N, C-alpha and C positions, 0 to 999 in steps of 0.2 A: 519546432518542438523544443521544449525545455525539460530537462531532468535535473533535479537538485537533490542532493543528499546532505543532511546535517545531523551530527551527533551532538546533543547538548542536554544538560540537566537530566541525564540518565535515559534519554529517549533518542531513537533514530527516527528522523523525519525524512520522508521521501515524497517528493512532489513531481508529478509528471503532467505536463500541460501541452496541448497542441492547439492550433488555431483553426481547426476544422469547423464544420457546420454545427456540430454538437446536436443536442436534442431540443434546443430552444426552451419553450415553456413545458414541454412534455417531460414526464419523469424518465429517468434512465431505466432502460429495460435490462433486467438481469438475465443473462444466458448462462451457459455453463462456465465460461471464462471468468466473468465477474463474480459469480457465486463461489467458484473455487478459490479465487484470489481472496475474497472476504473470509472464507473458512480458514485458509492458510494463515492469514494475519491474526485472526481471532485465536487460533491455536497457539500463537506466540504471545497471547494476552495483549494484543494491539488493537488498533482501530483503523478502519479504512473508510474513505468517503469518495463517492463518485459524483461529479457535477458536470452536466452537459449544457448548461445555460449559455456559455460562450466558449465554443470549442469543446474540448473534453478535458477534465481535470481528474486525476487520481491522486489522493493525498493519503499517505500511510504513516502511522505512528506506532513504533514497536519499542517496548521497554528494553533497555540494555542493562542486564543484571549479570555482572561478572561471575563466572563460575557456574551459572545455571544451565547453560547450553552445552550439550555434549553431542557431537556428531558421531552417530553410530557407524558411519563409513570411514571415519578417521582412524587409521591404524595406530595413531599415538594414544588413542583412548580418550 
């Protein structure tokens, strides 16, 4: 399994890859987990891509905008 994080040009790139059997030529089937992950990334104005042709790959891009994110659970405000 490979997990890569990179912040560049105002974007956070996350790549998760494994060498499992994947889905081959069949499309990736969205269940609750993948659907929820996609909704979460979109809520951050990002994109997510799932690819099962060789193993399974999840690729996420999230914009990094300083000062835009405020964690409601953070006591520092």
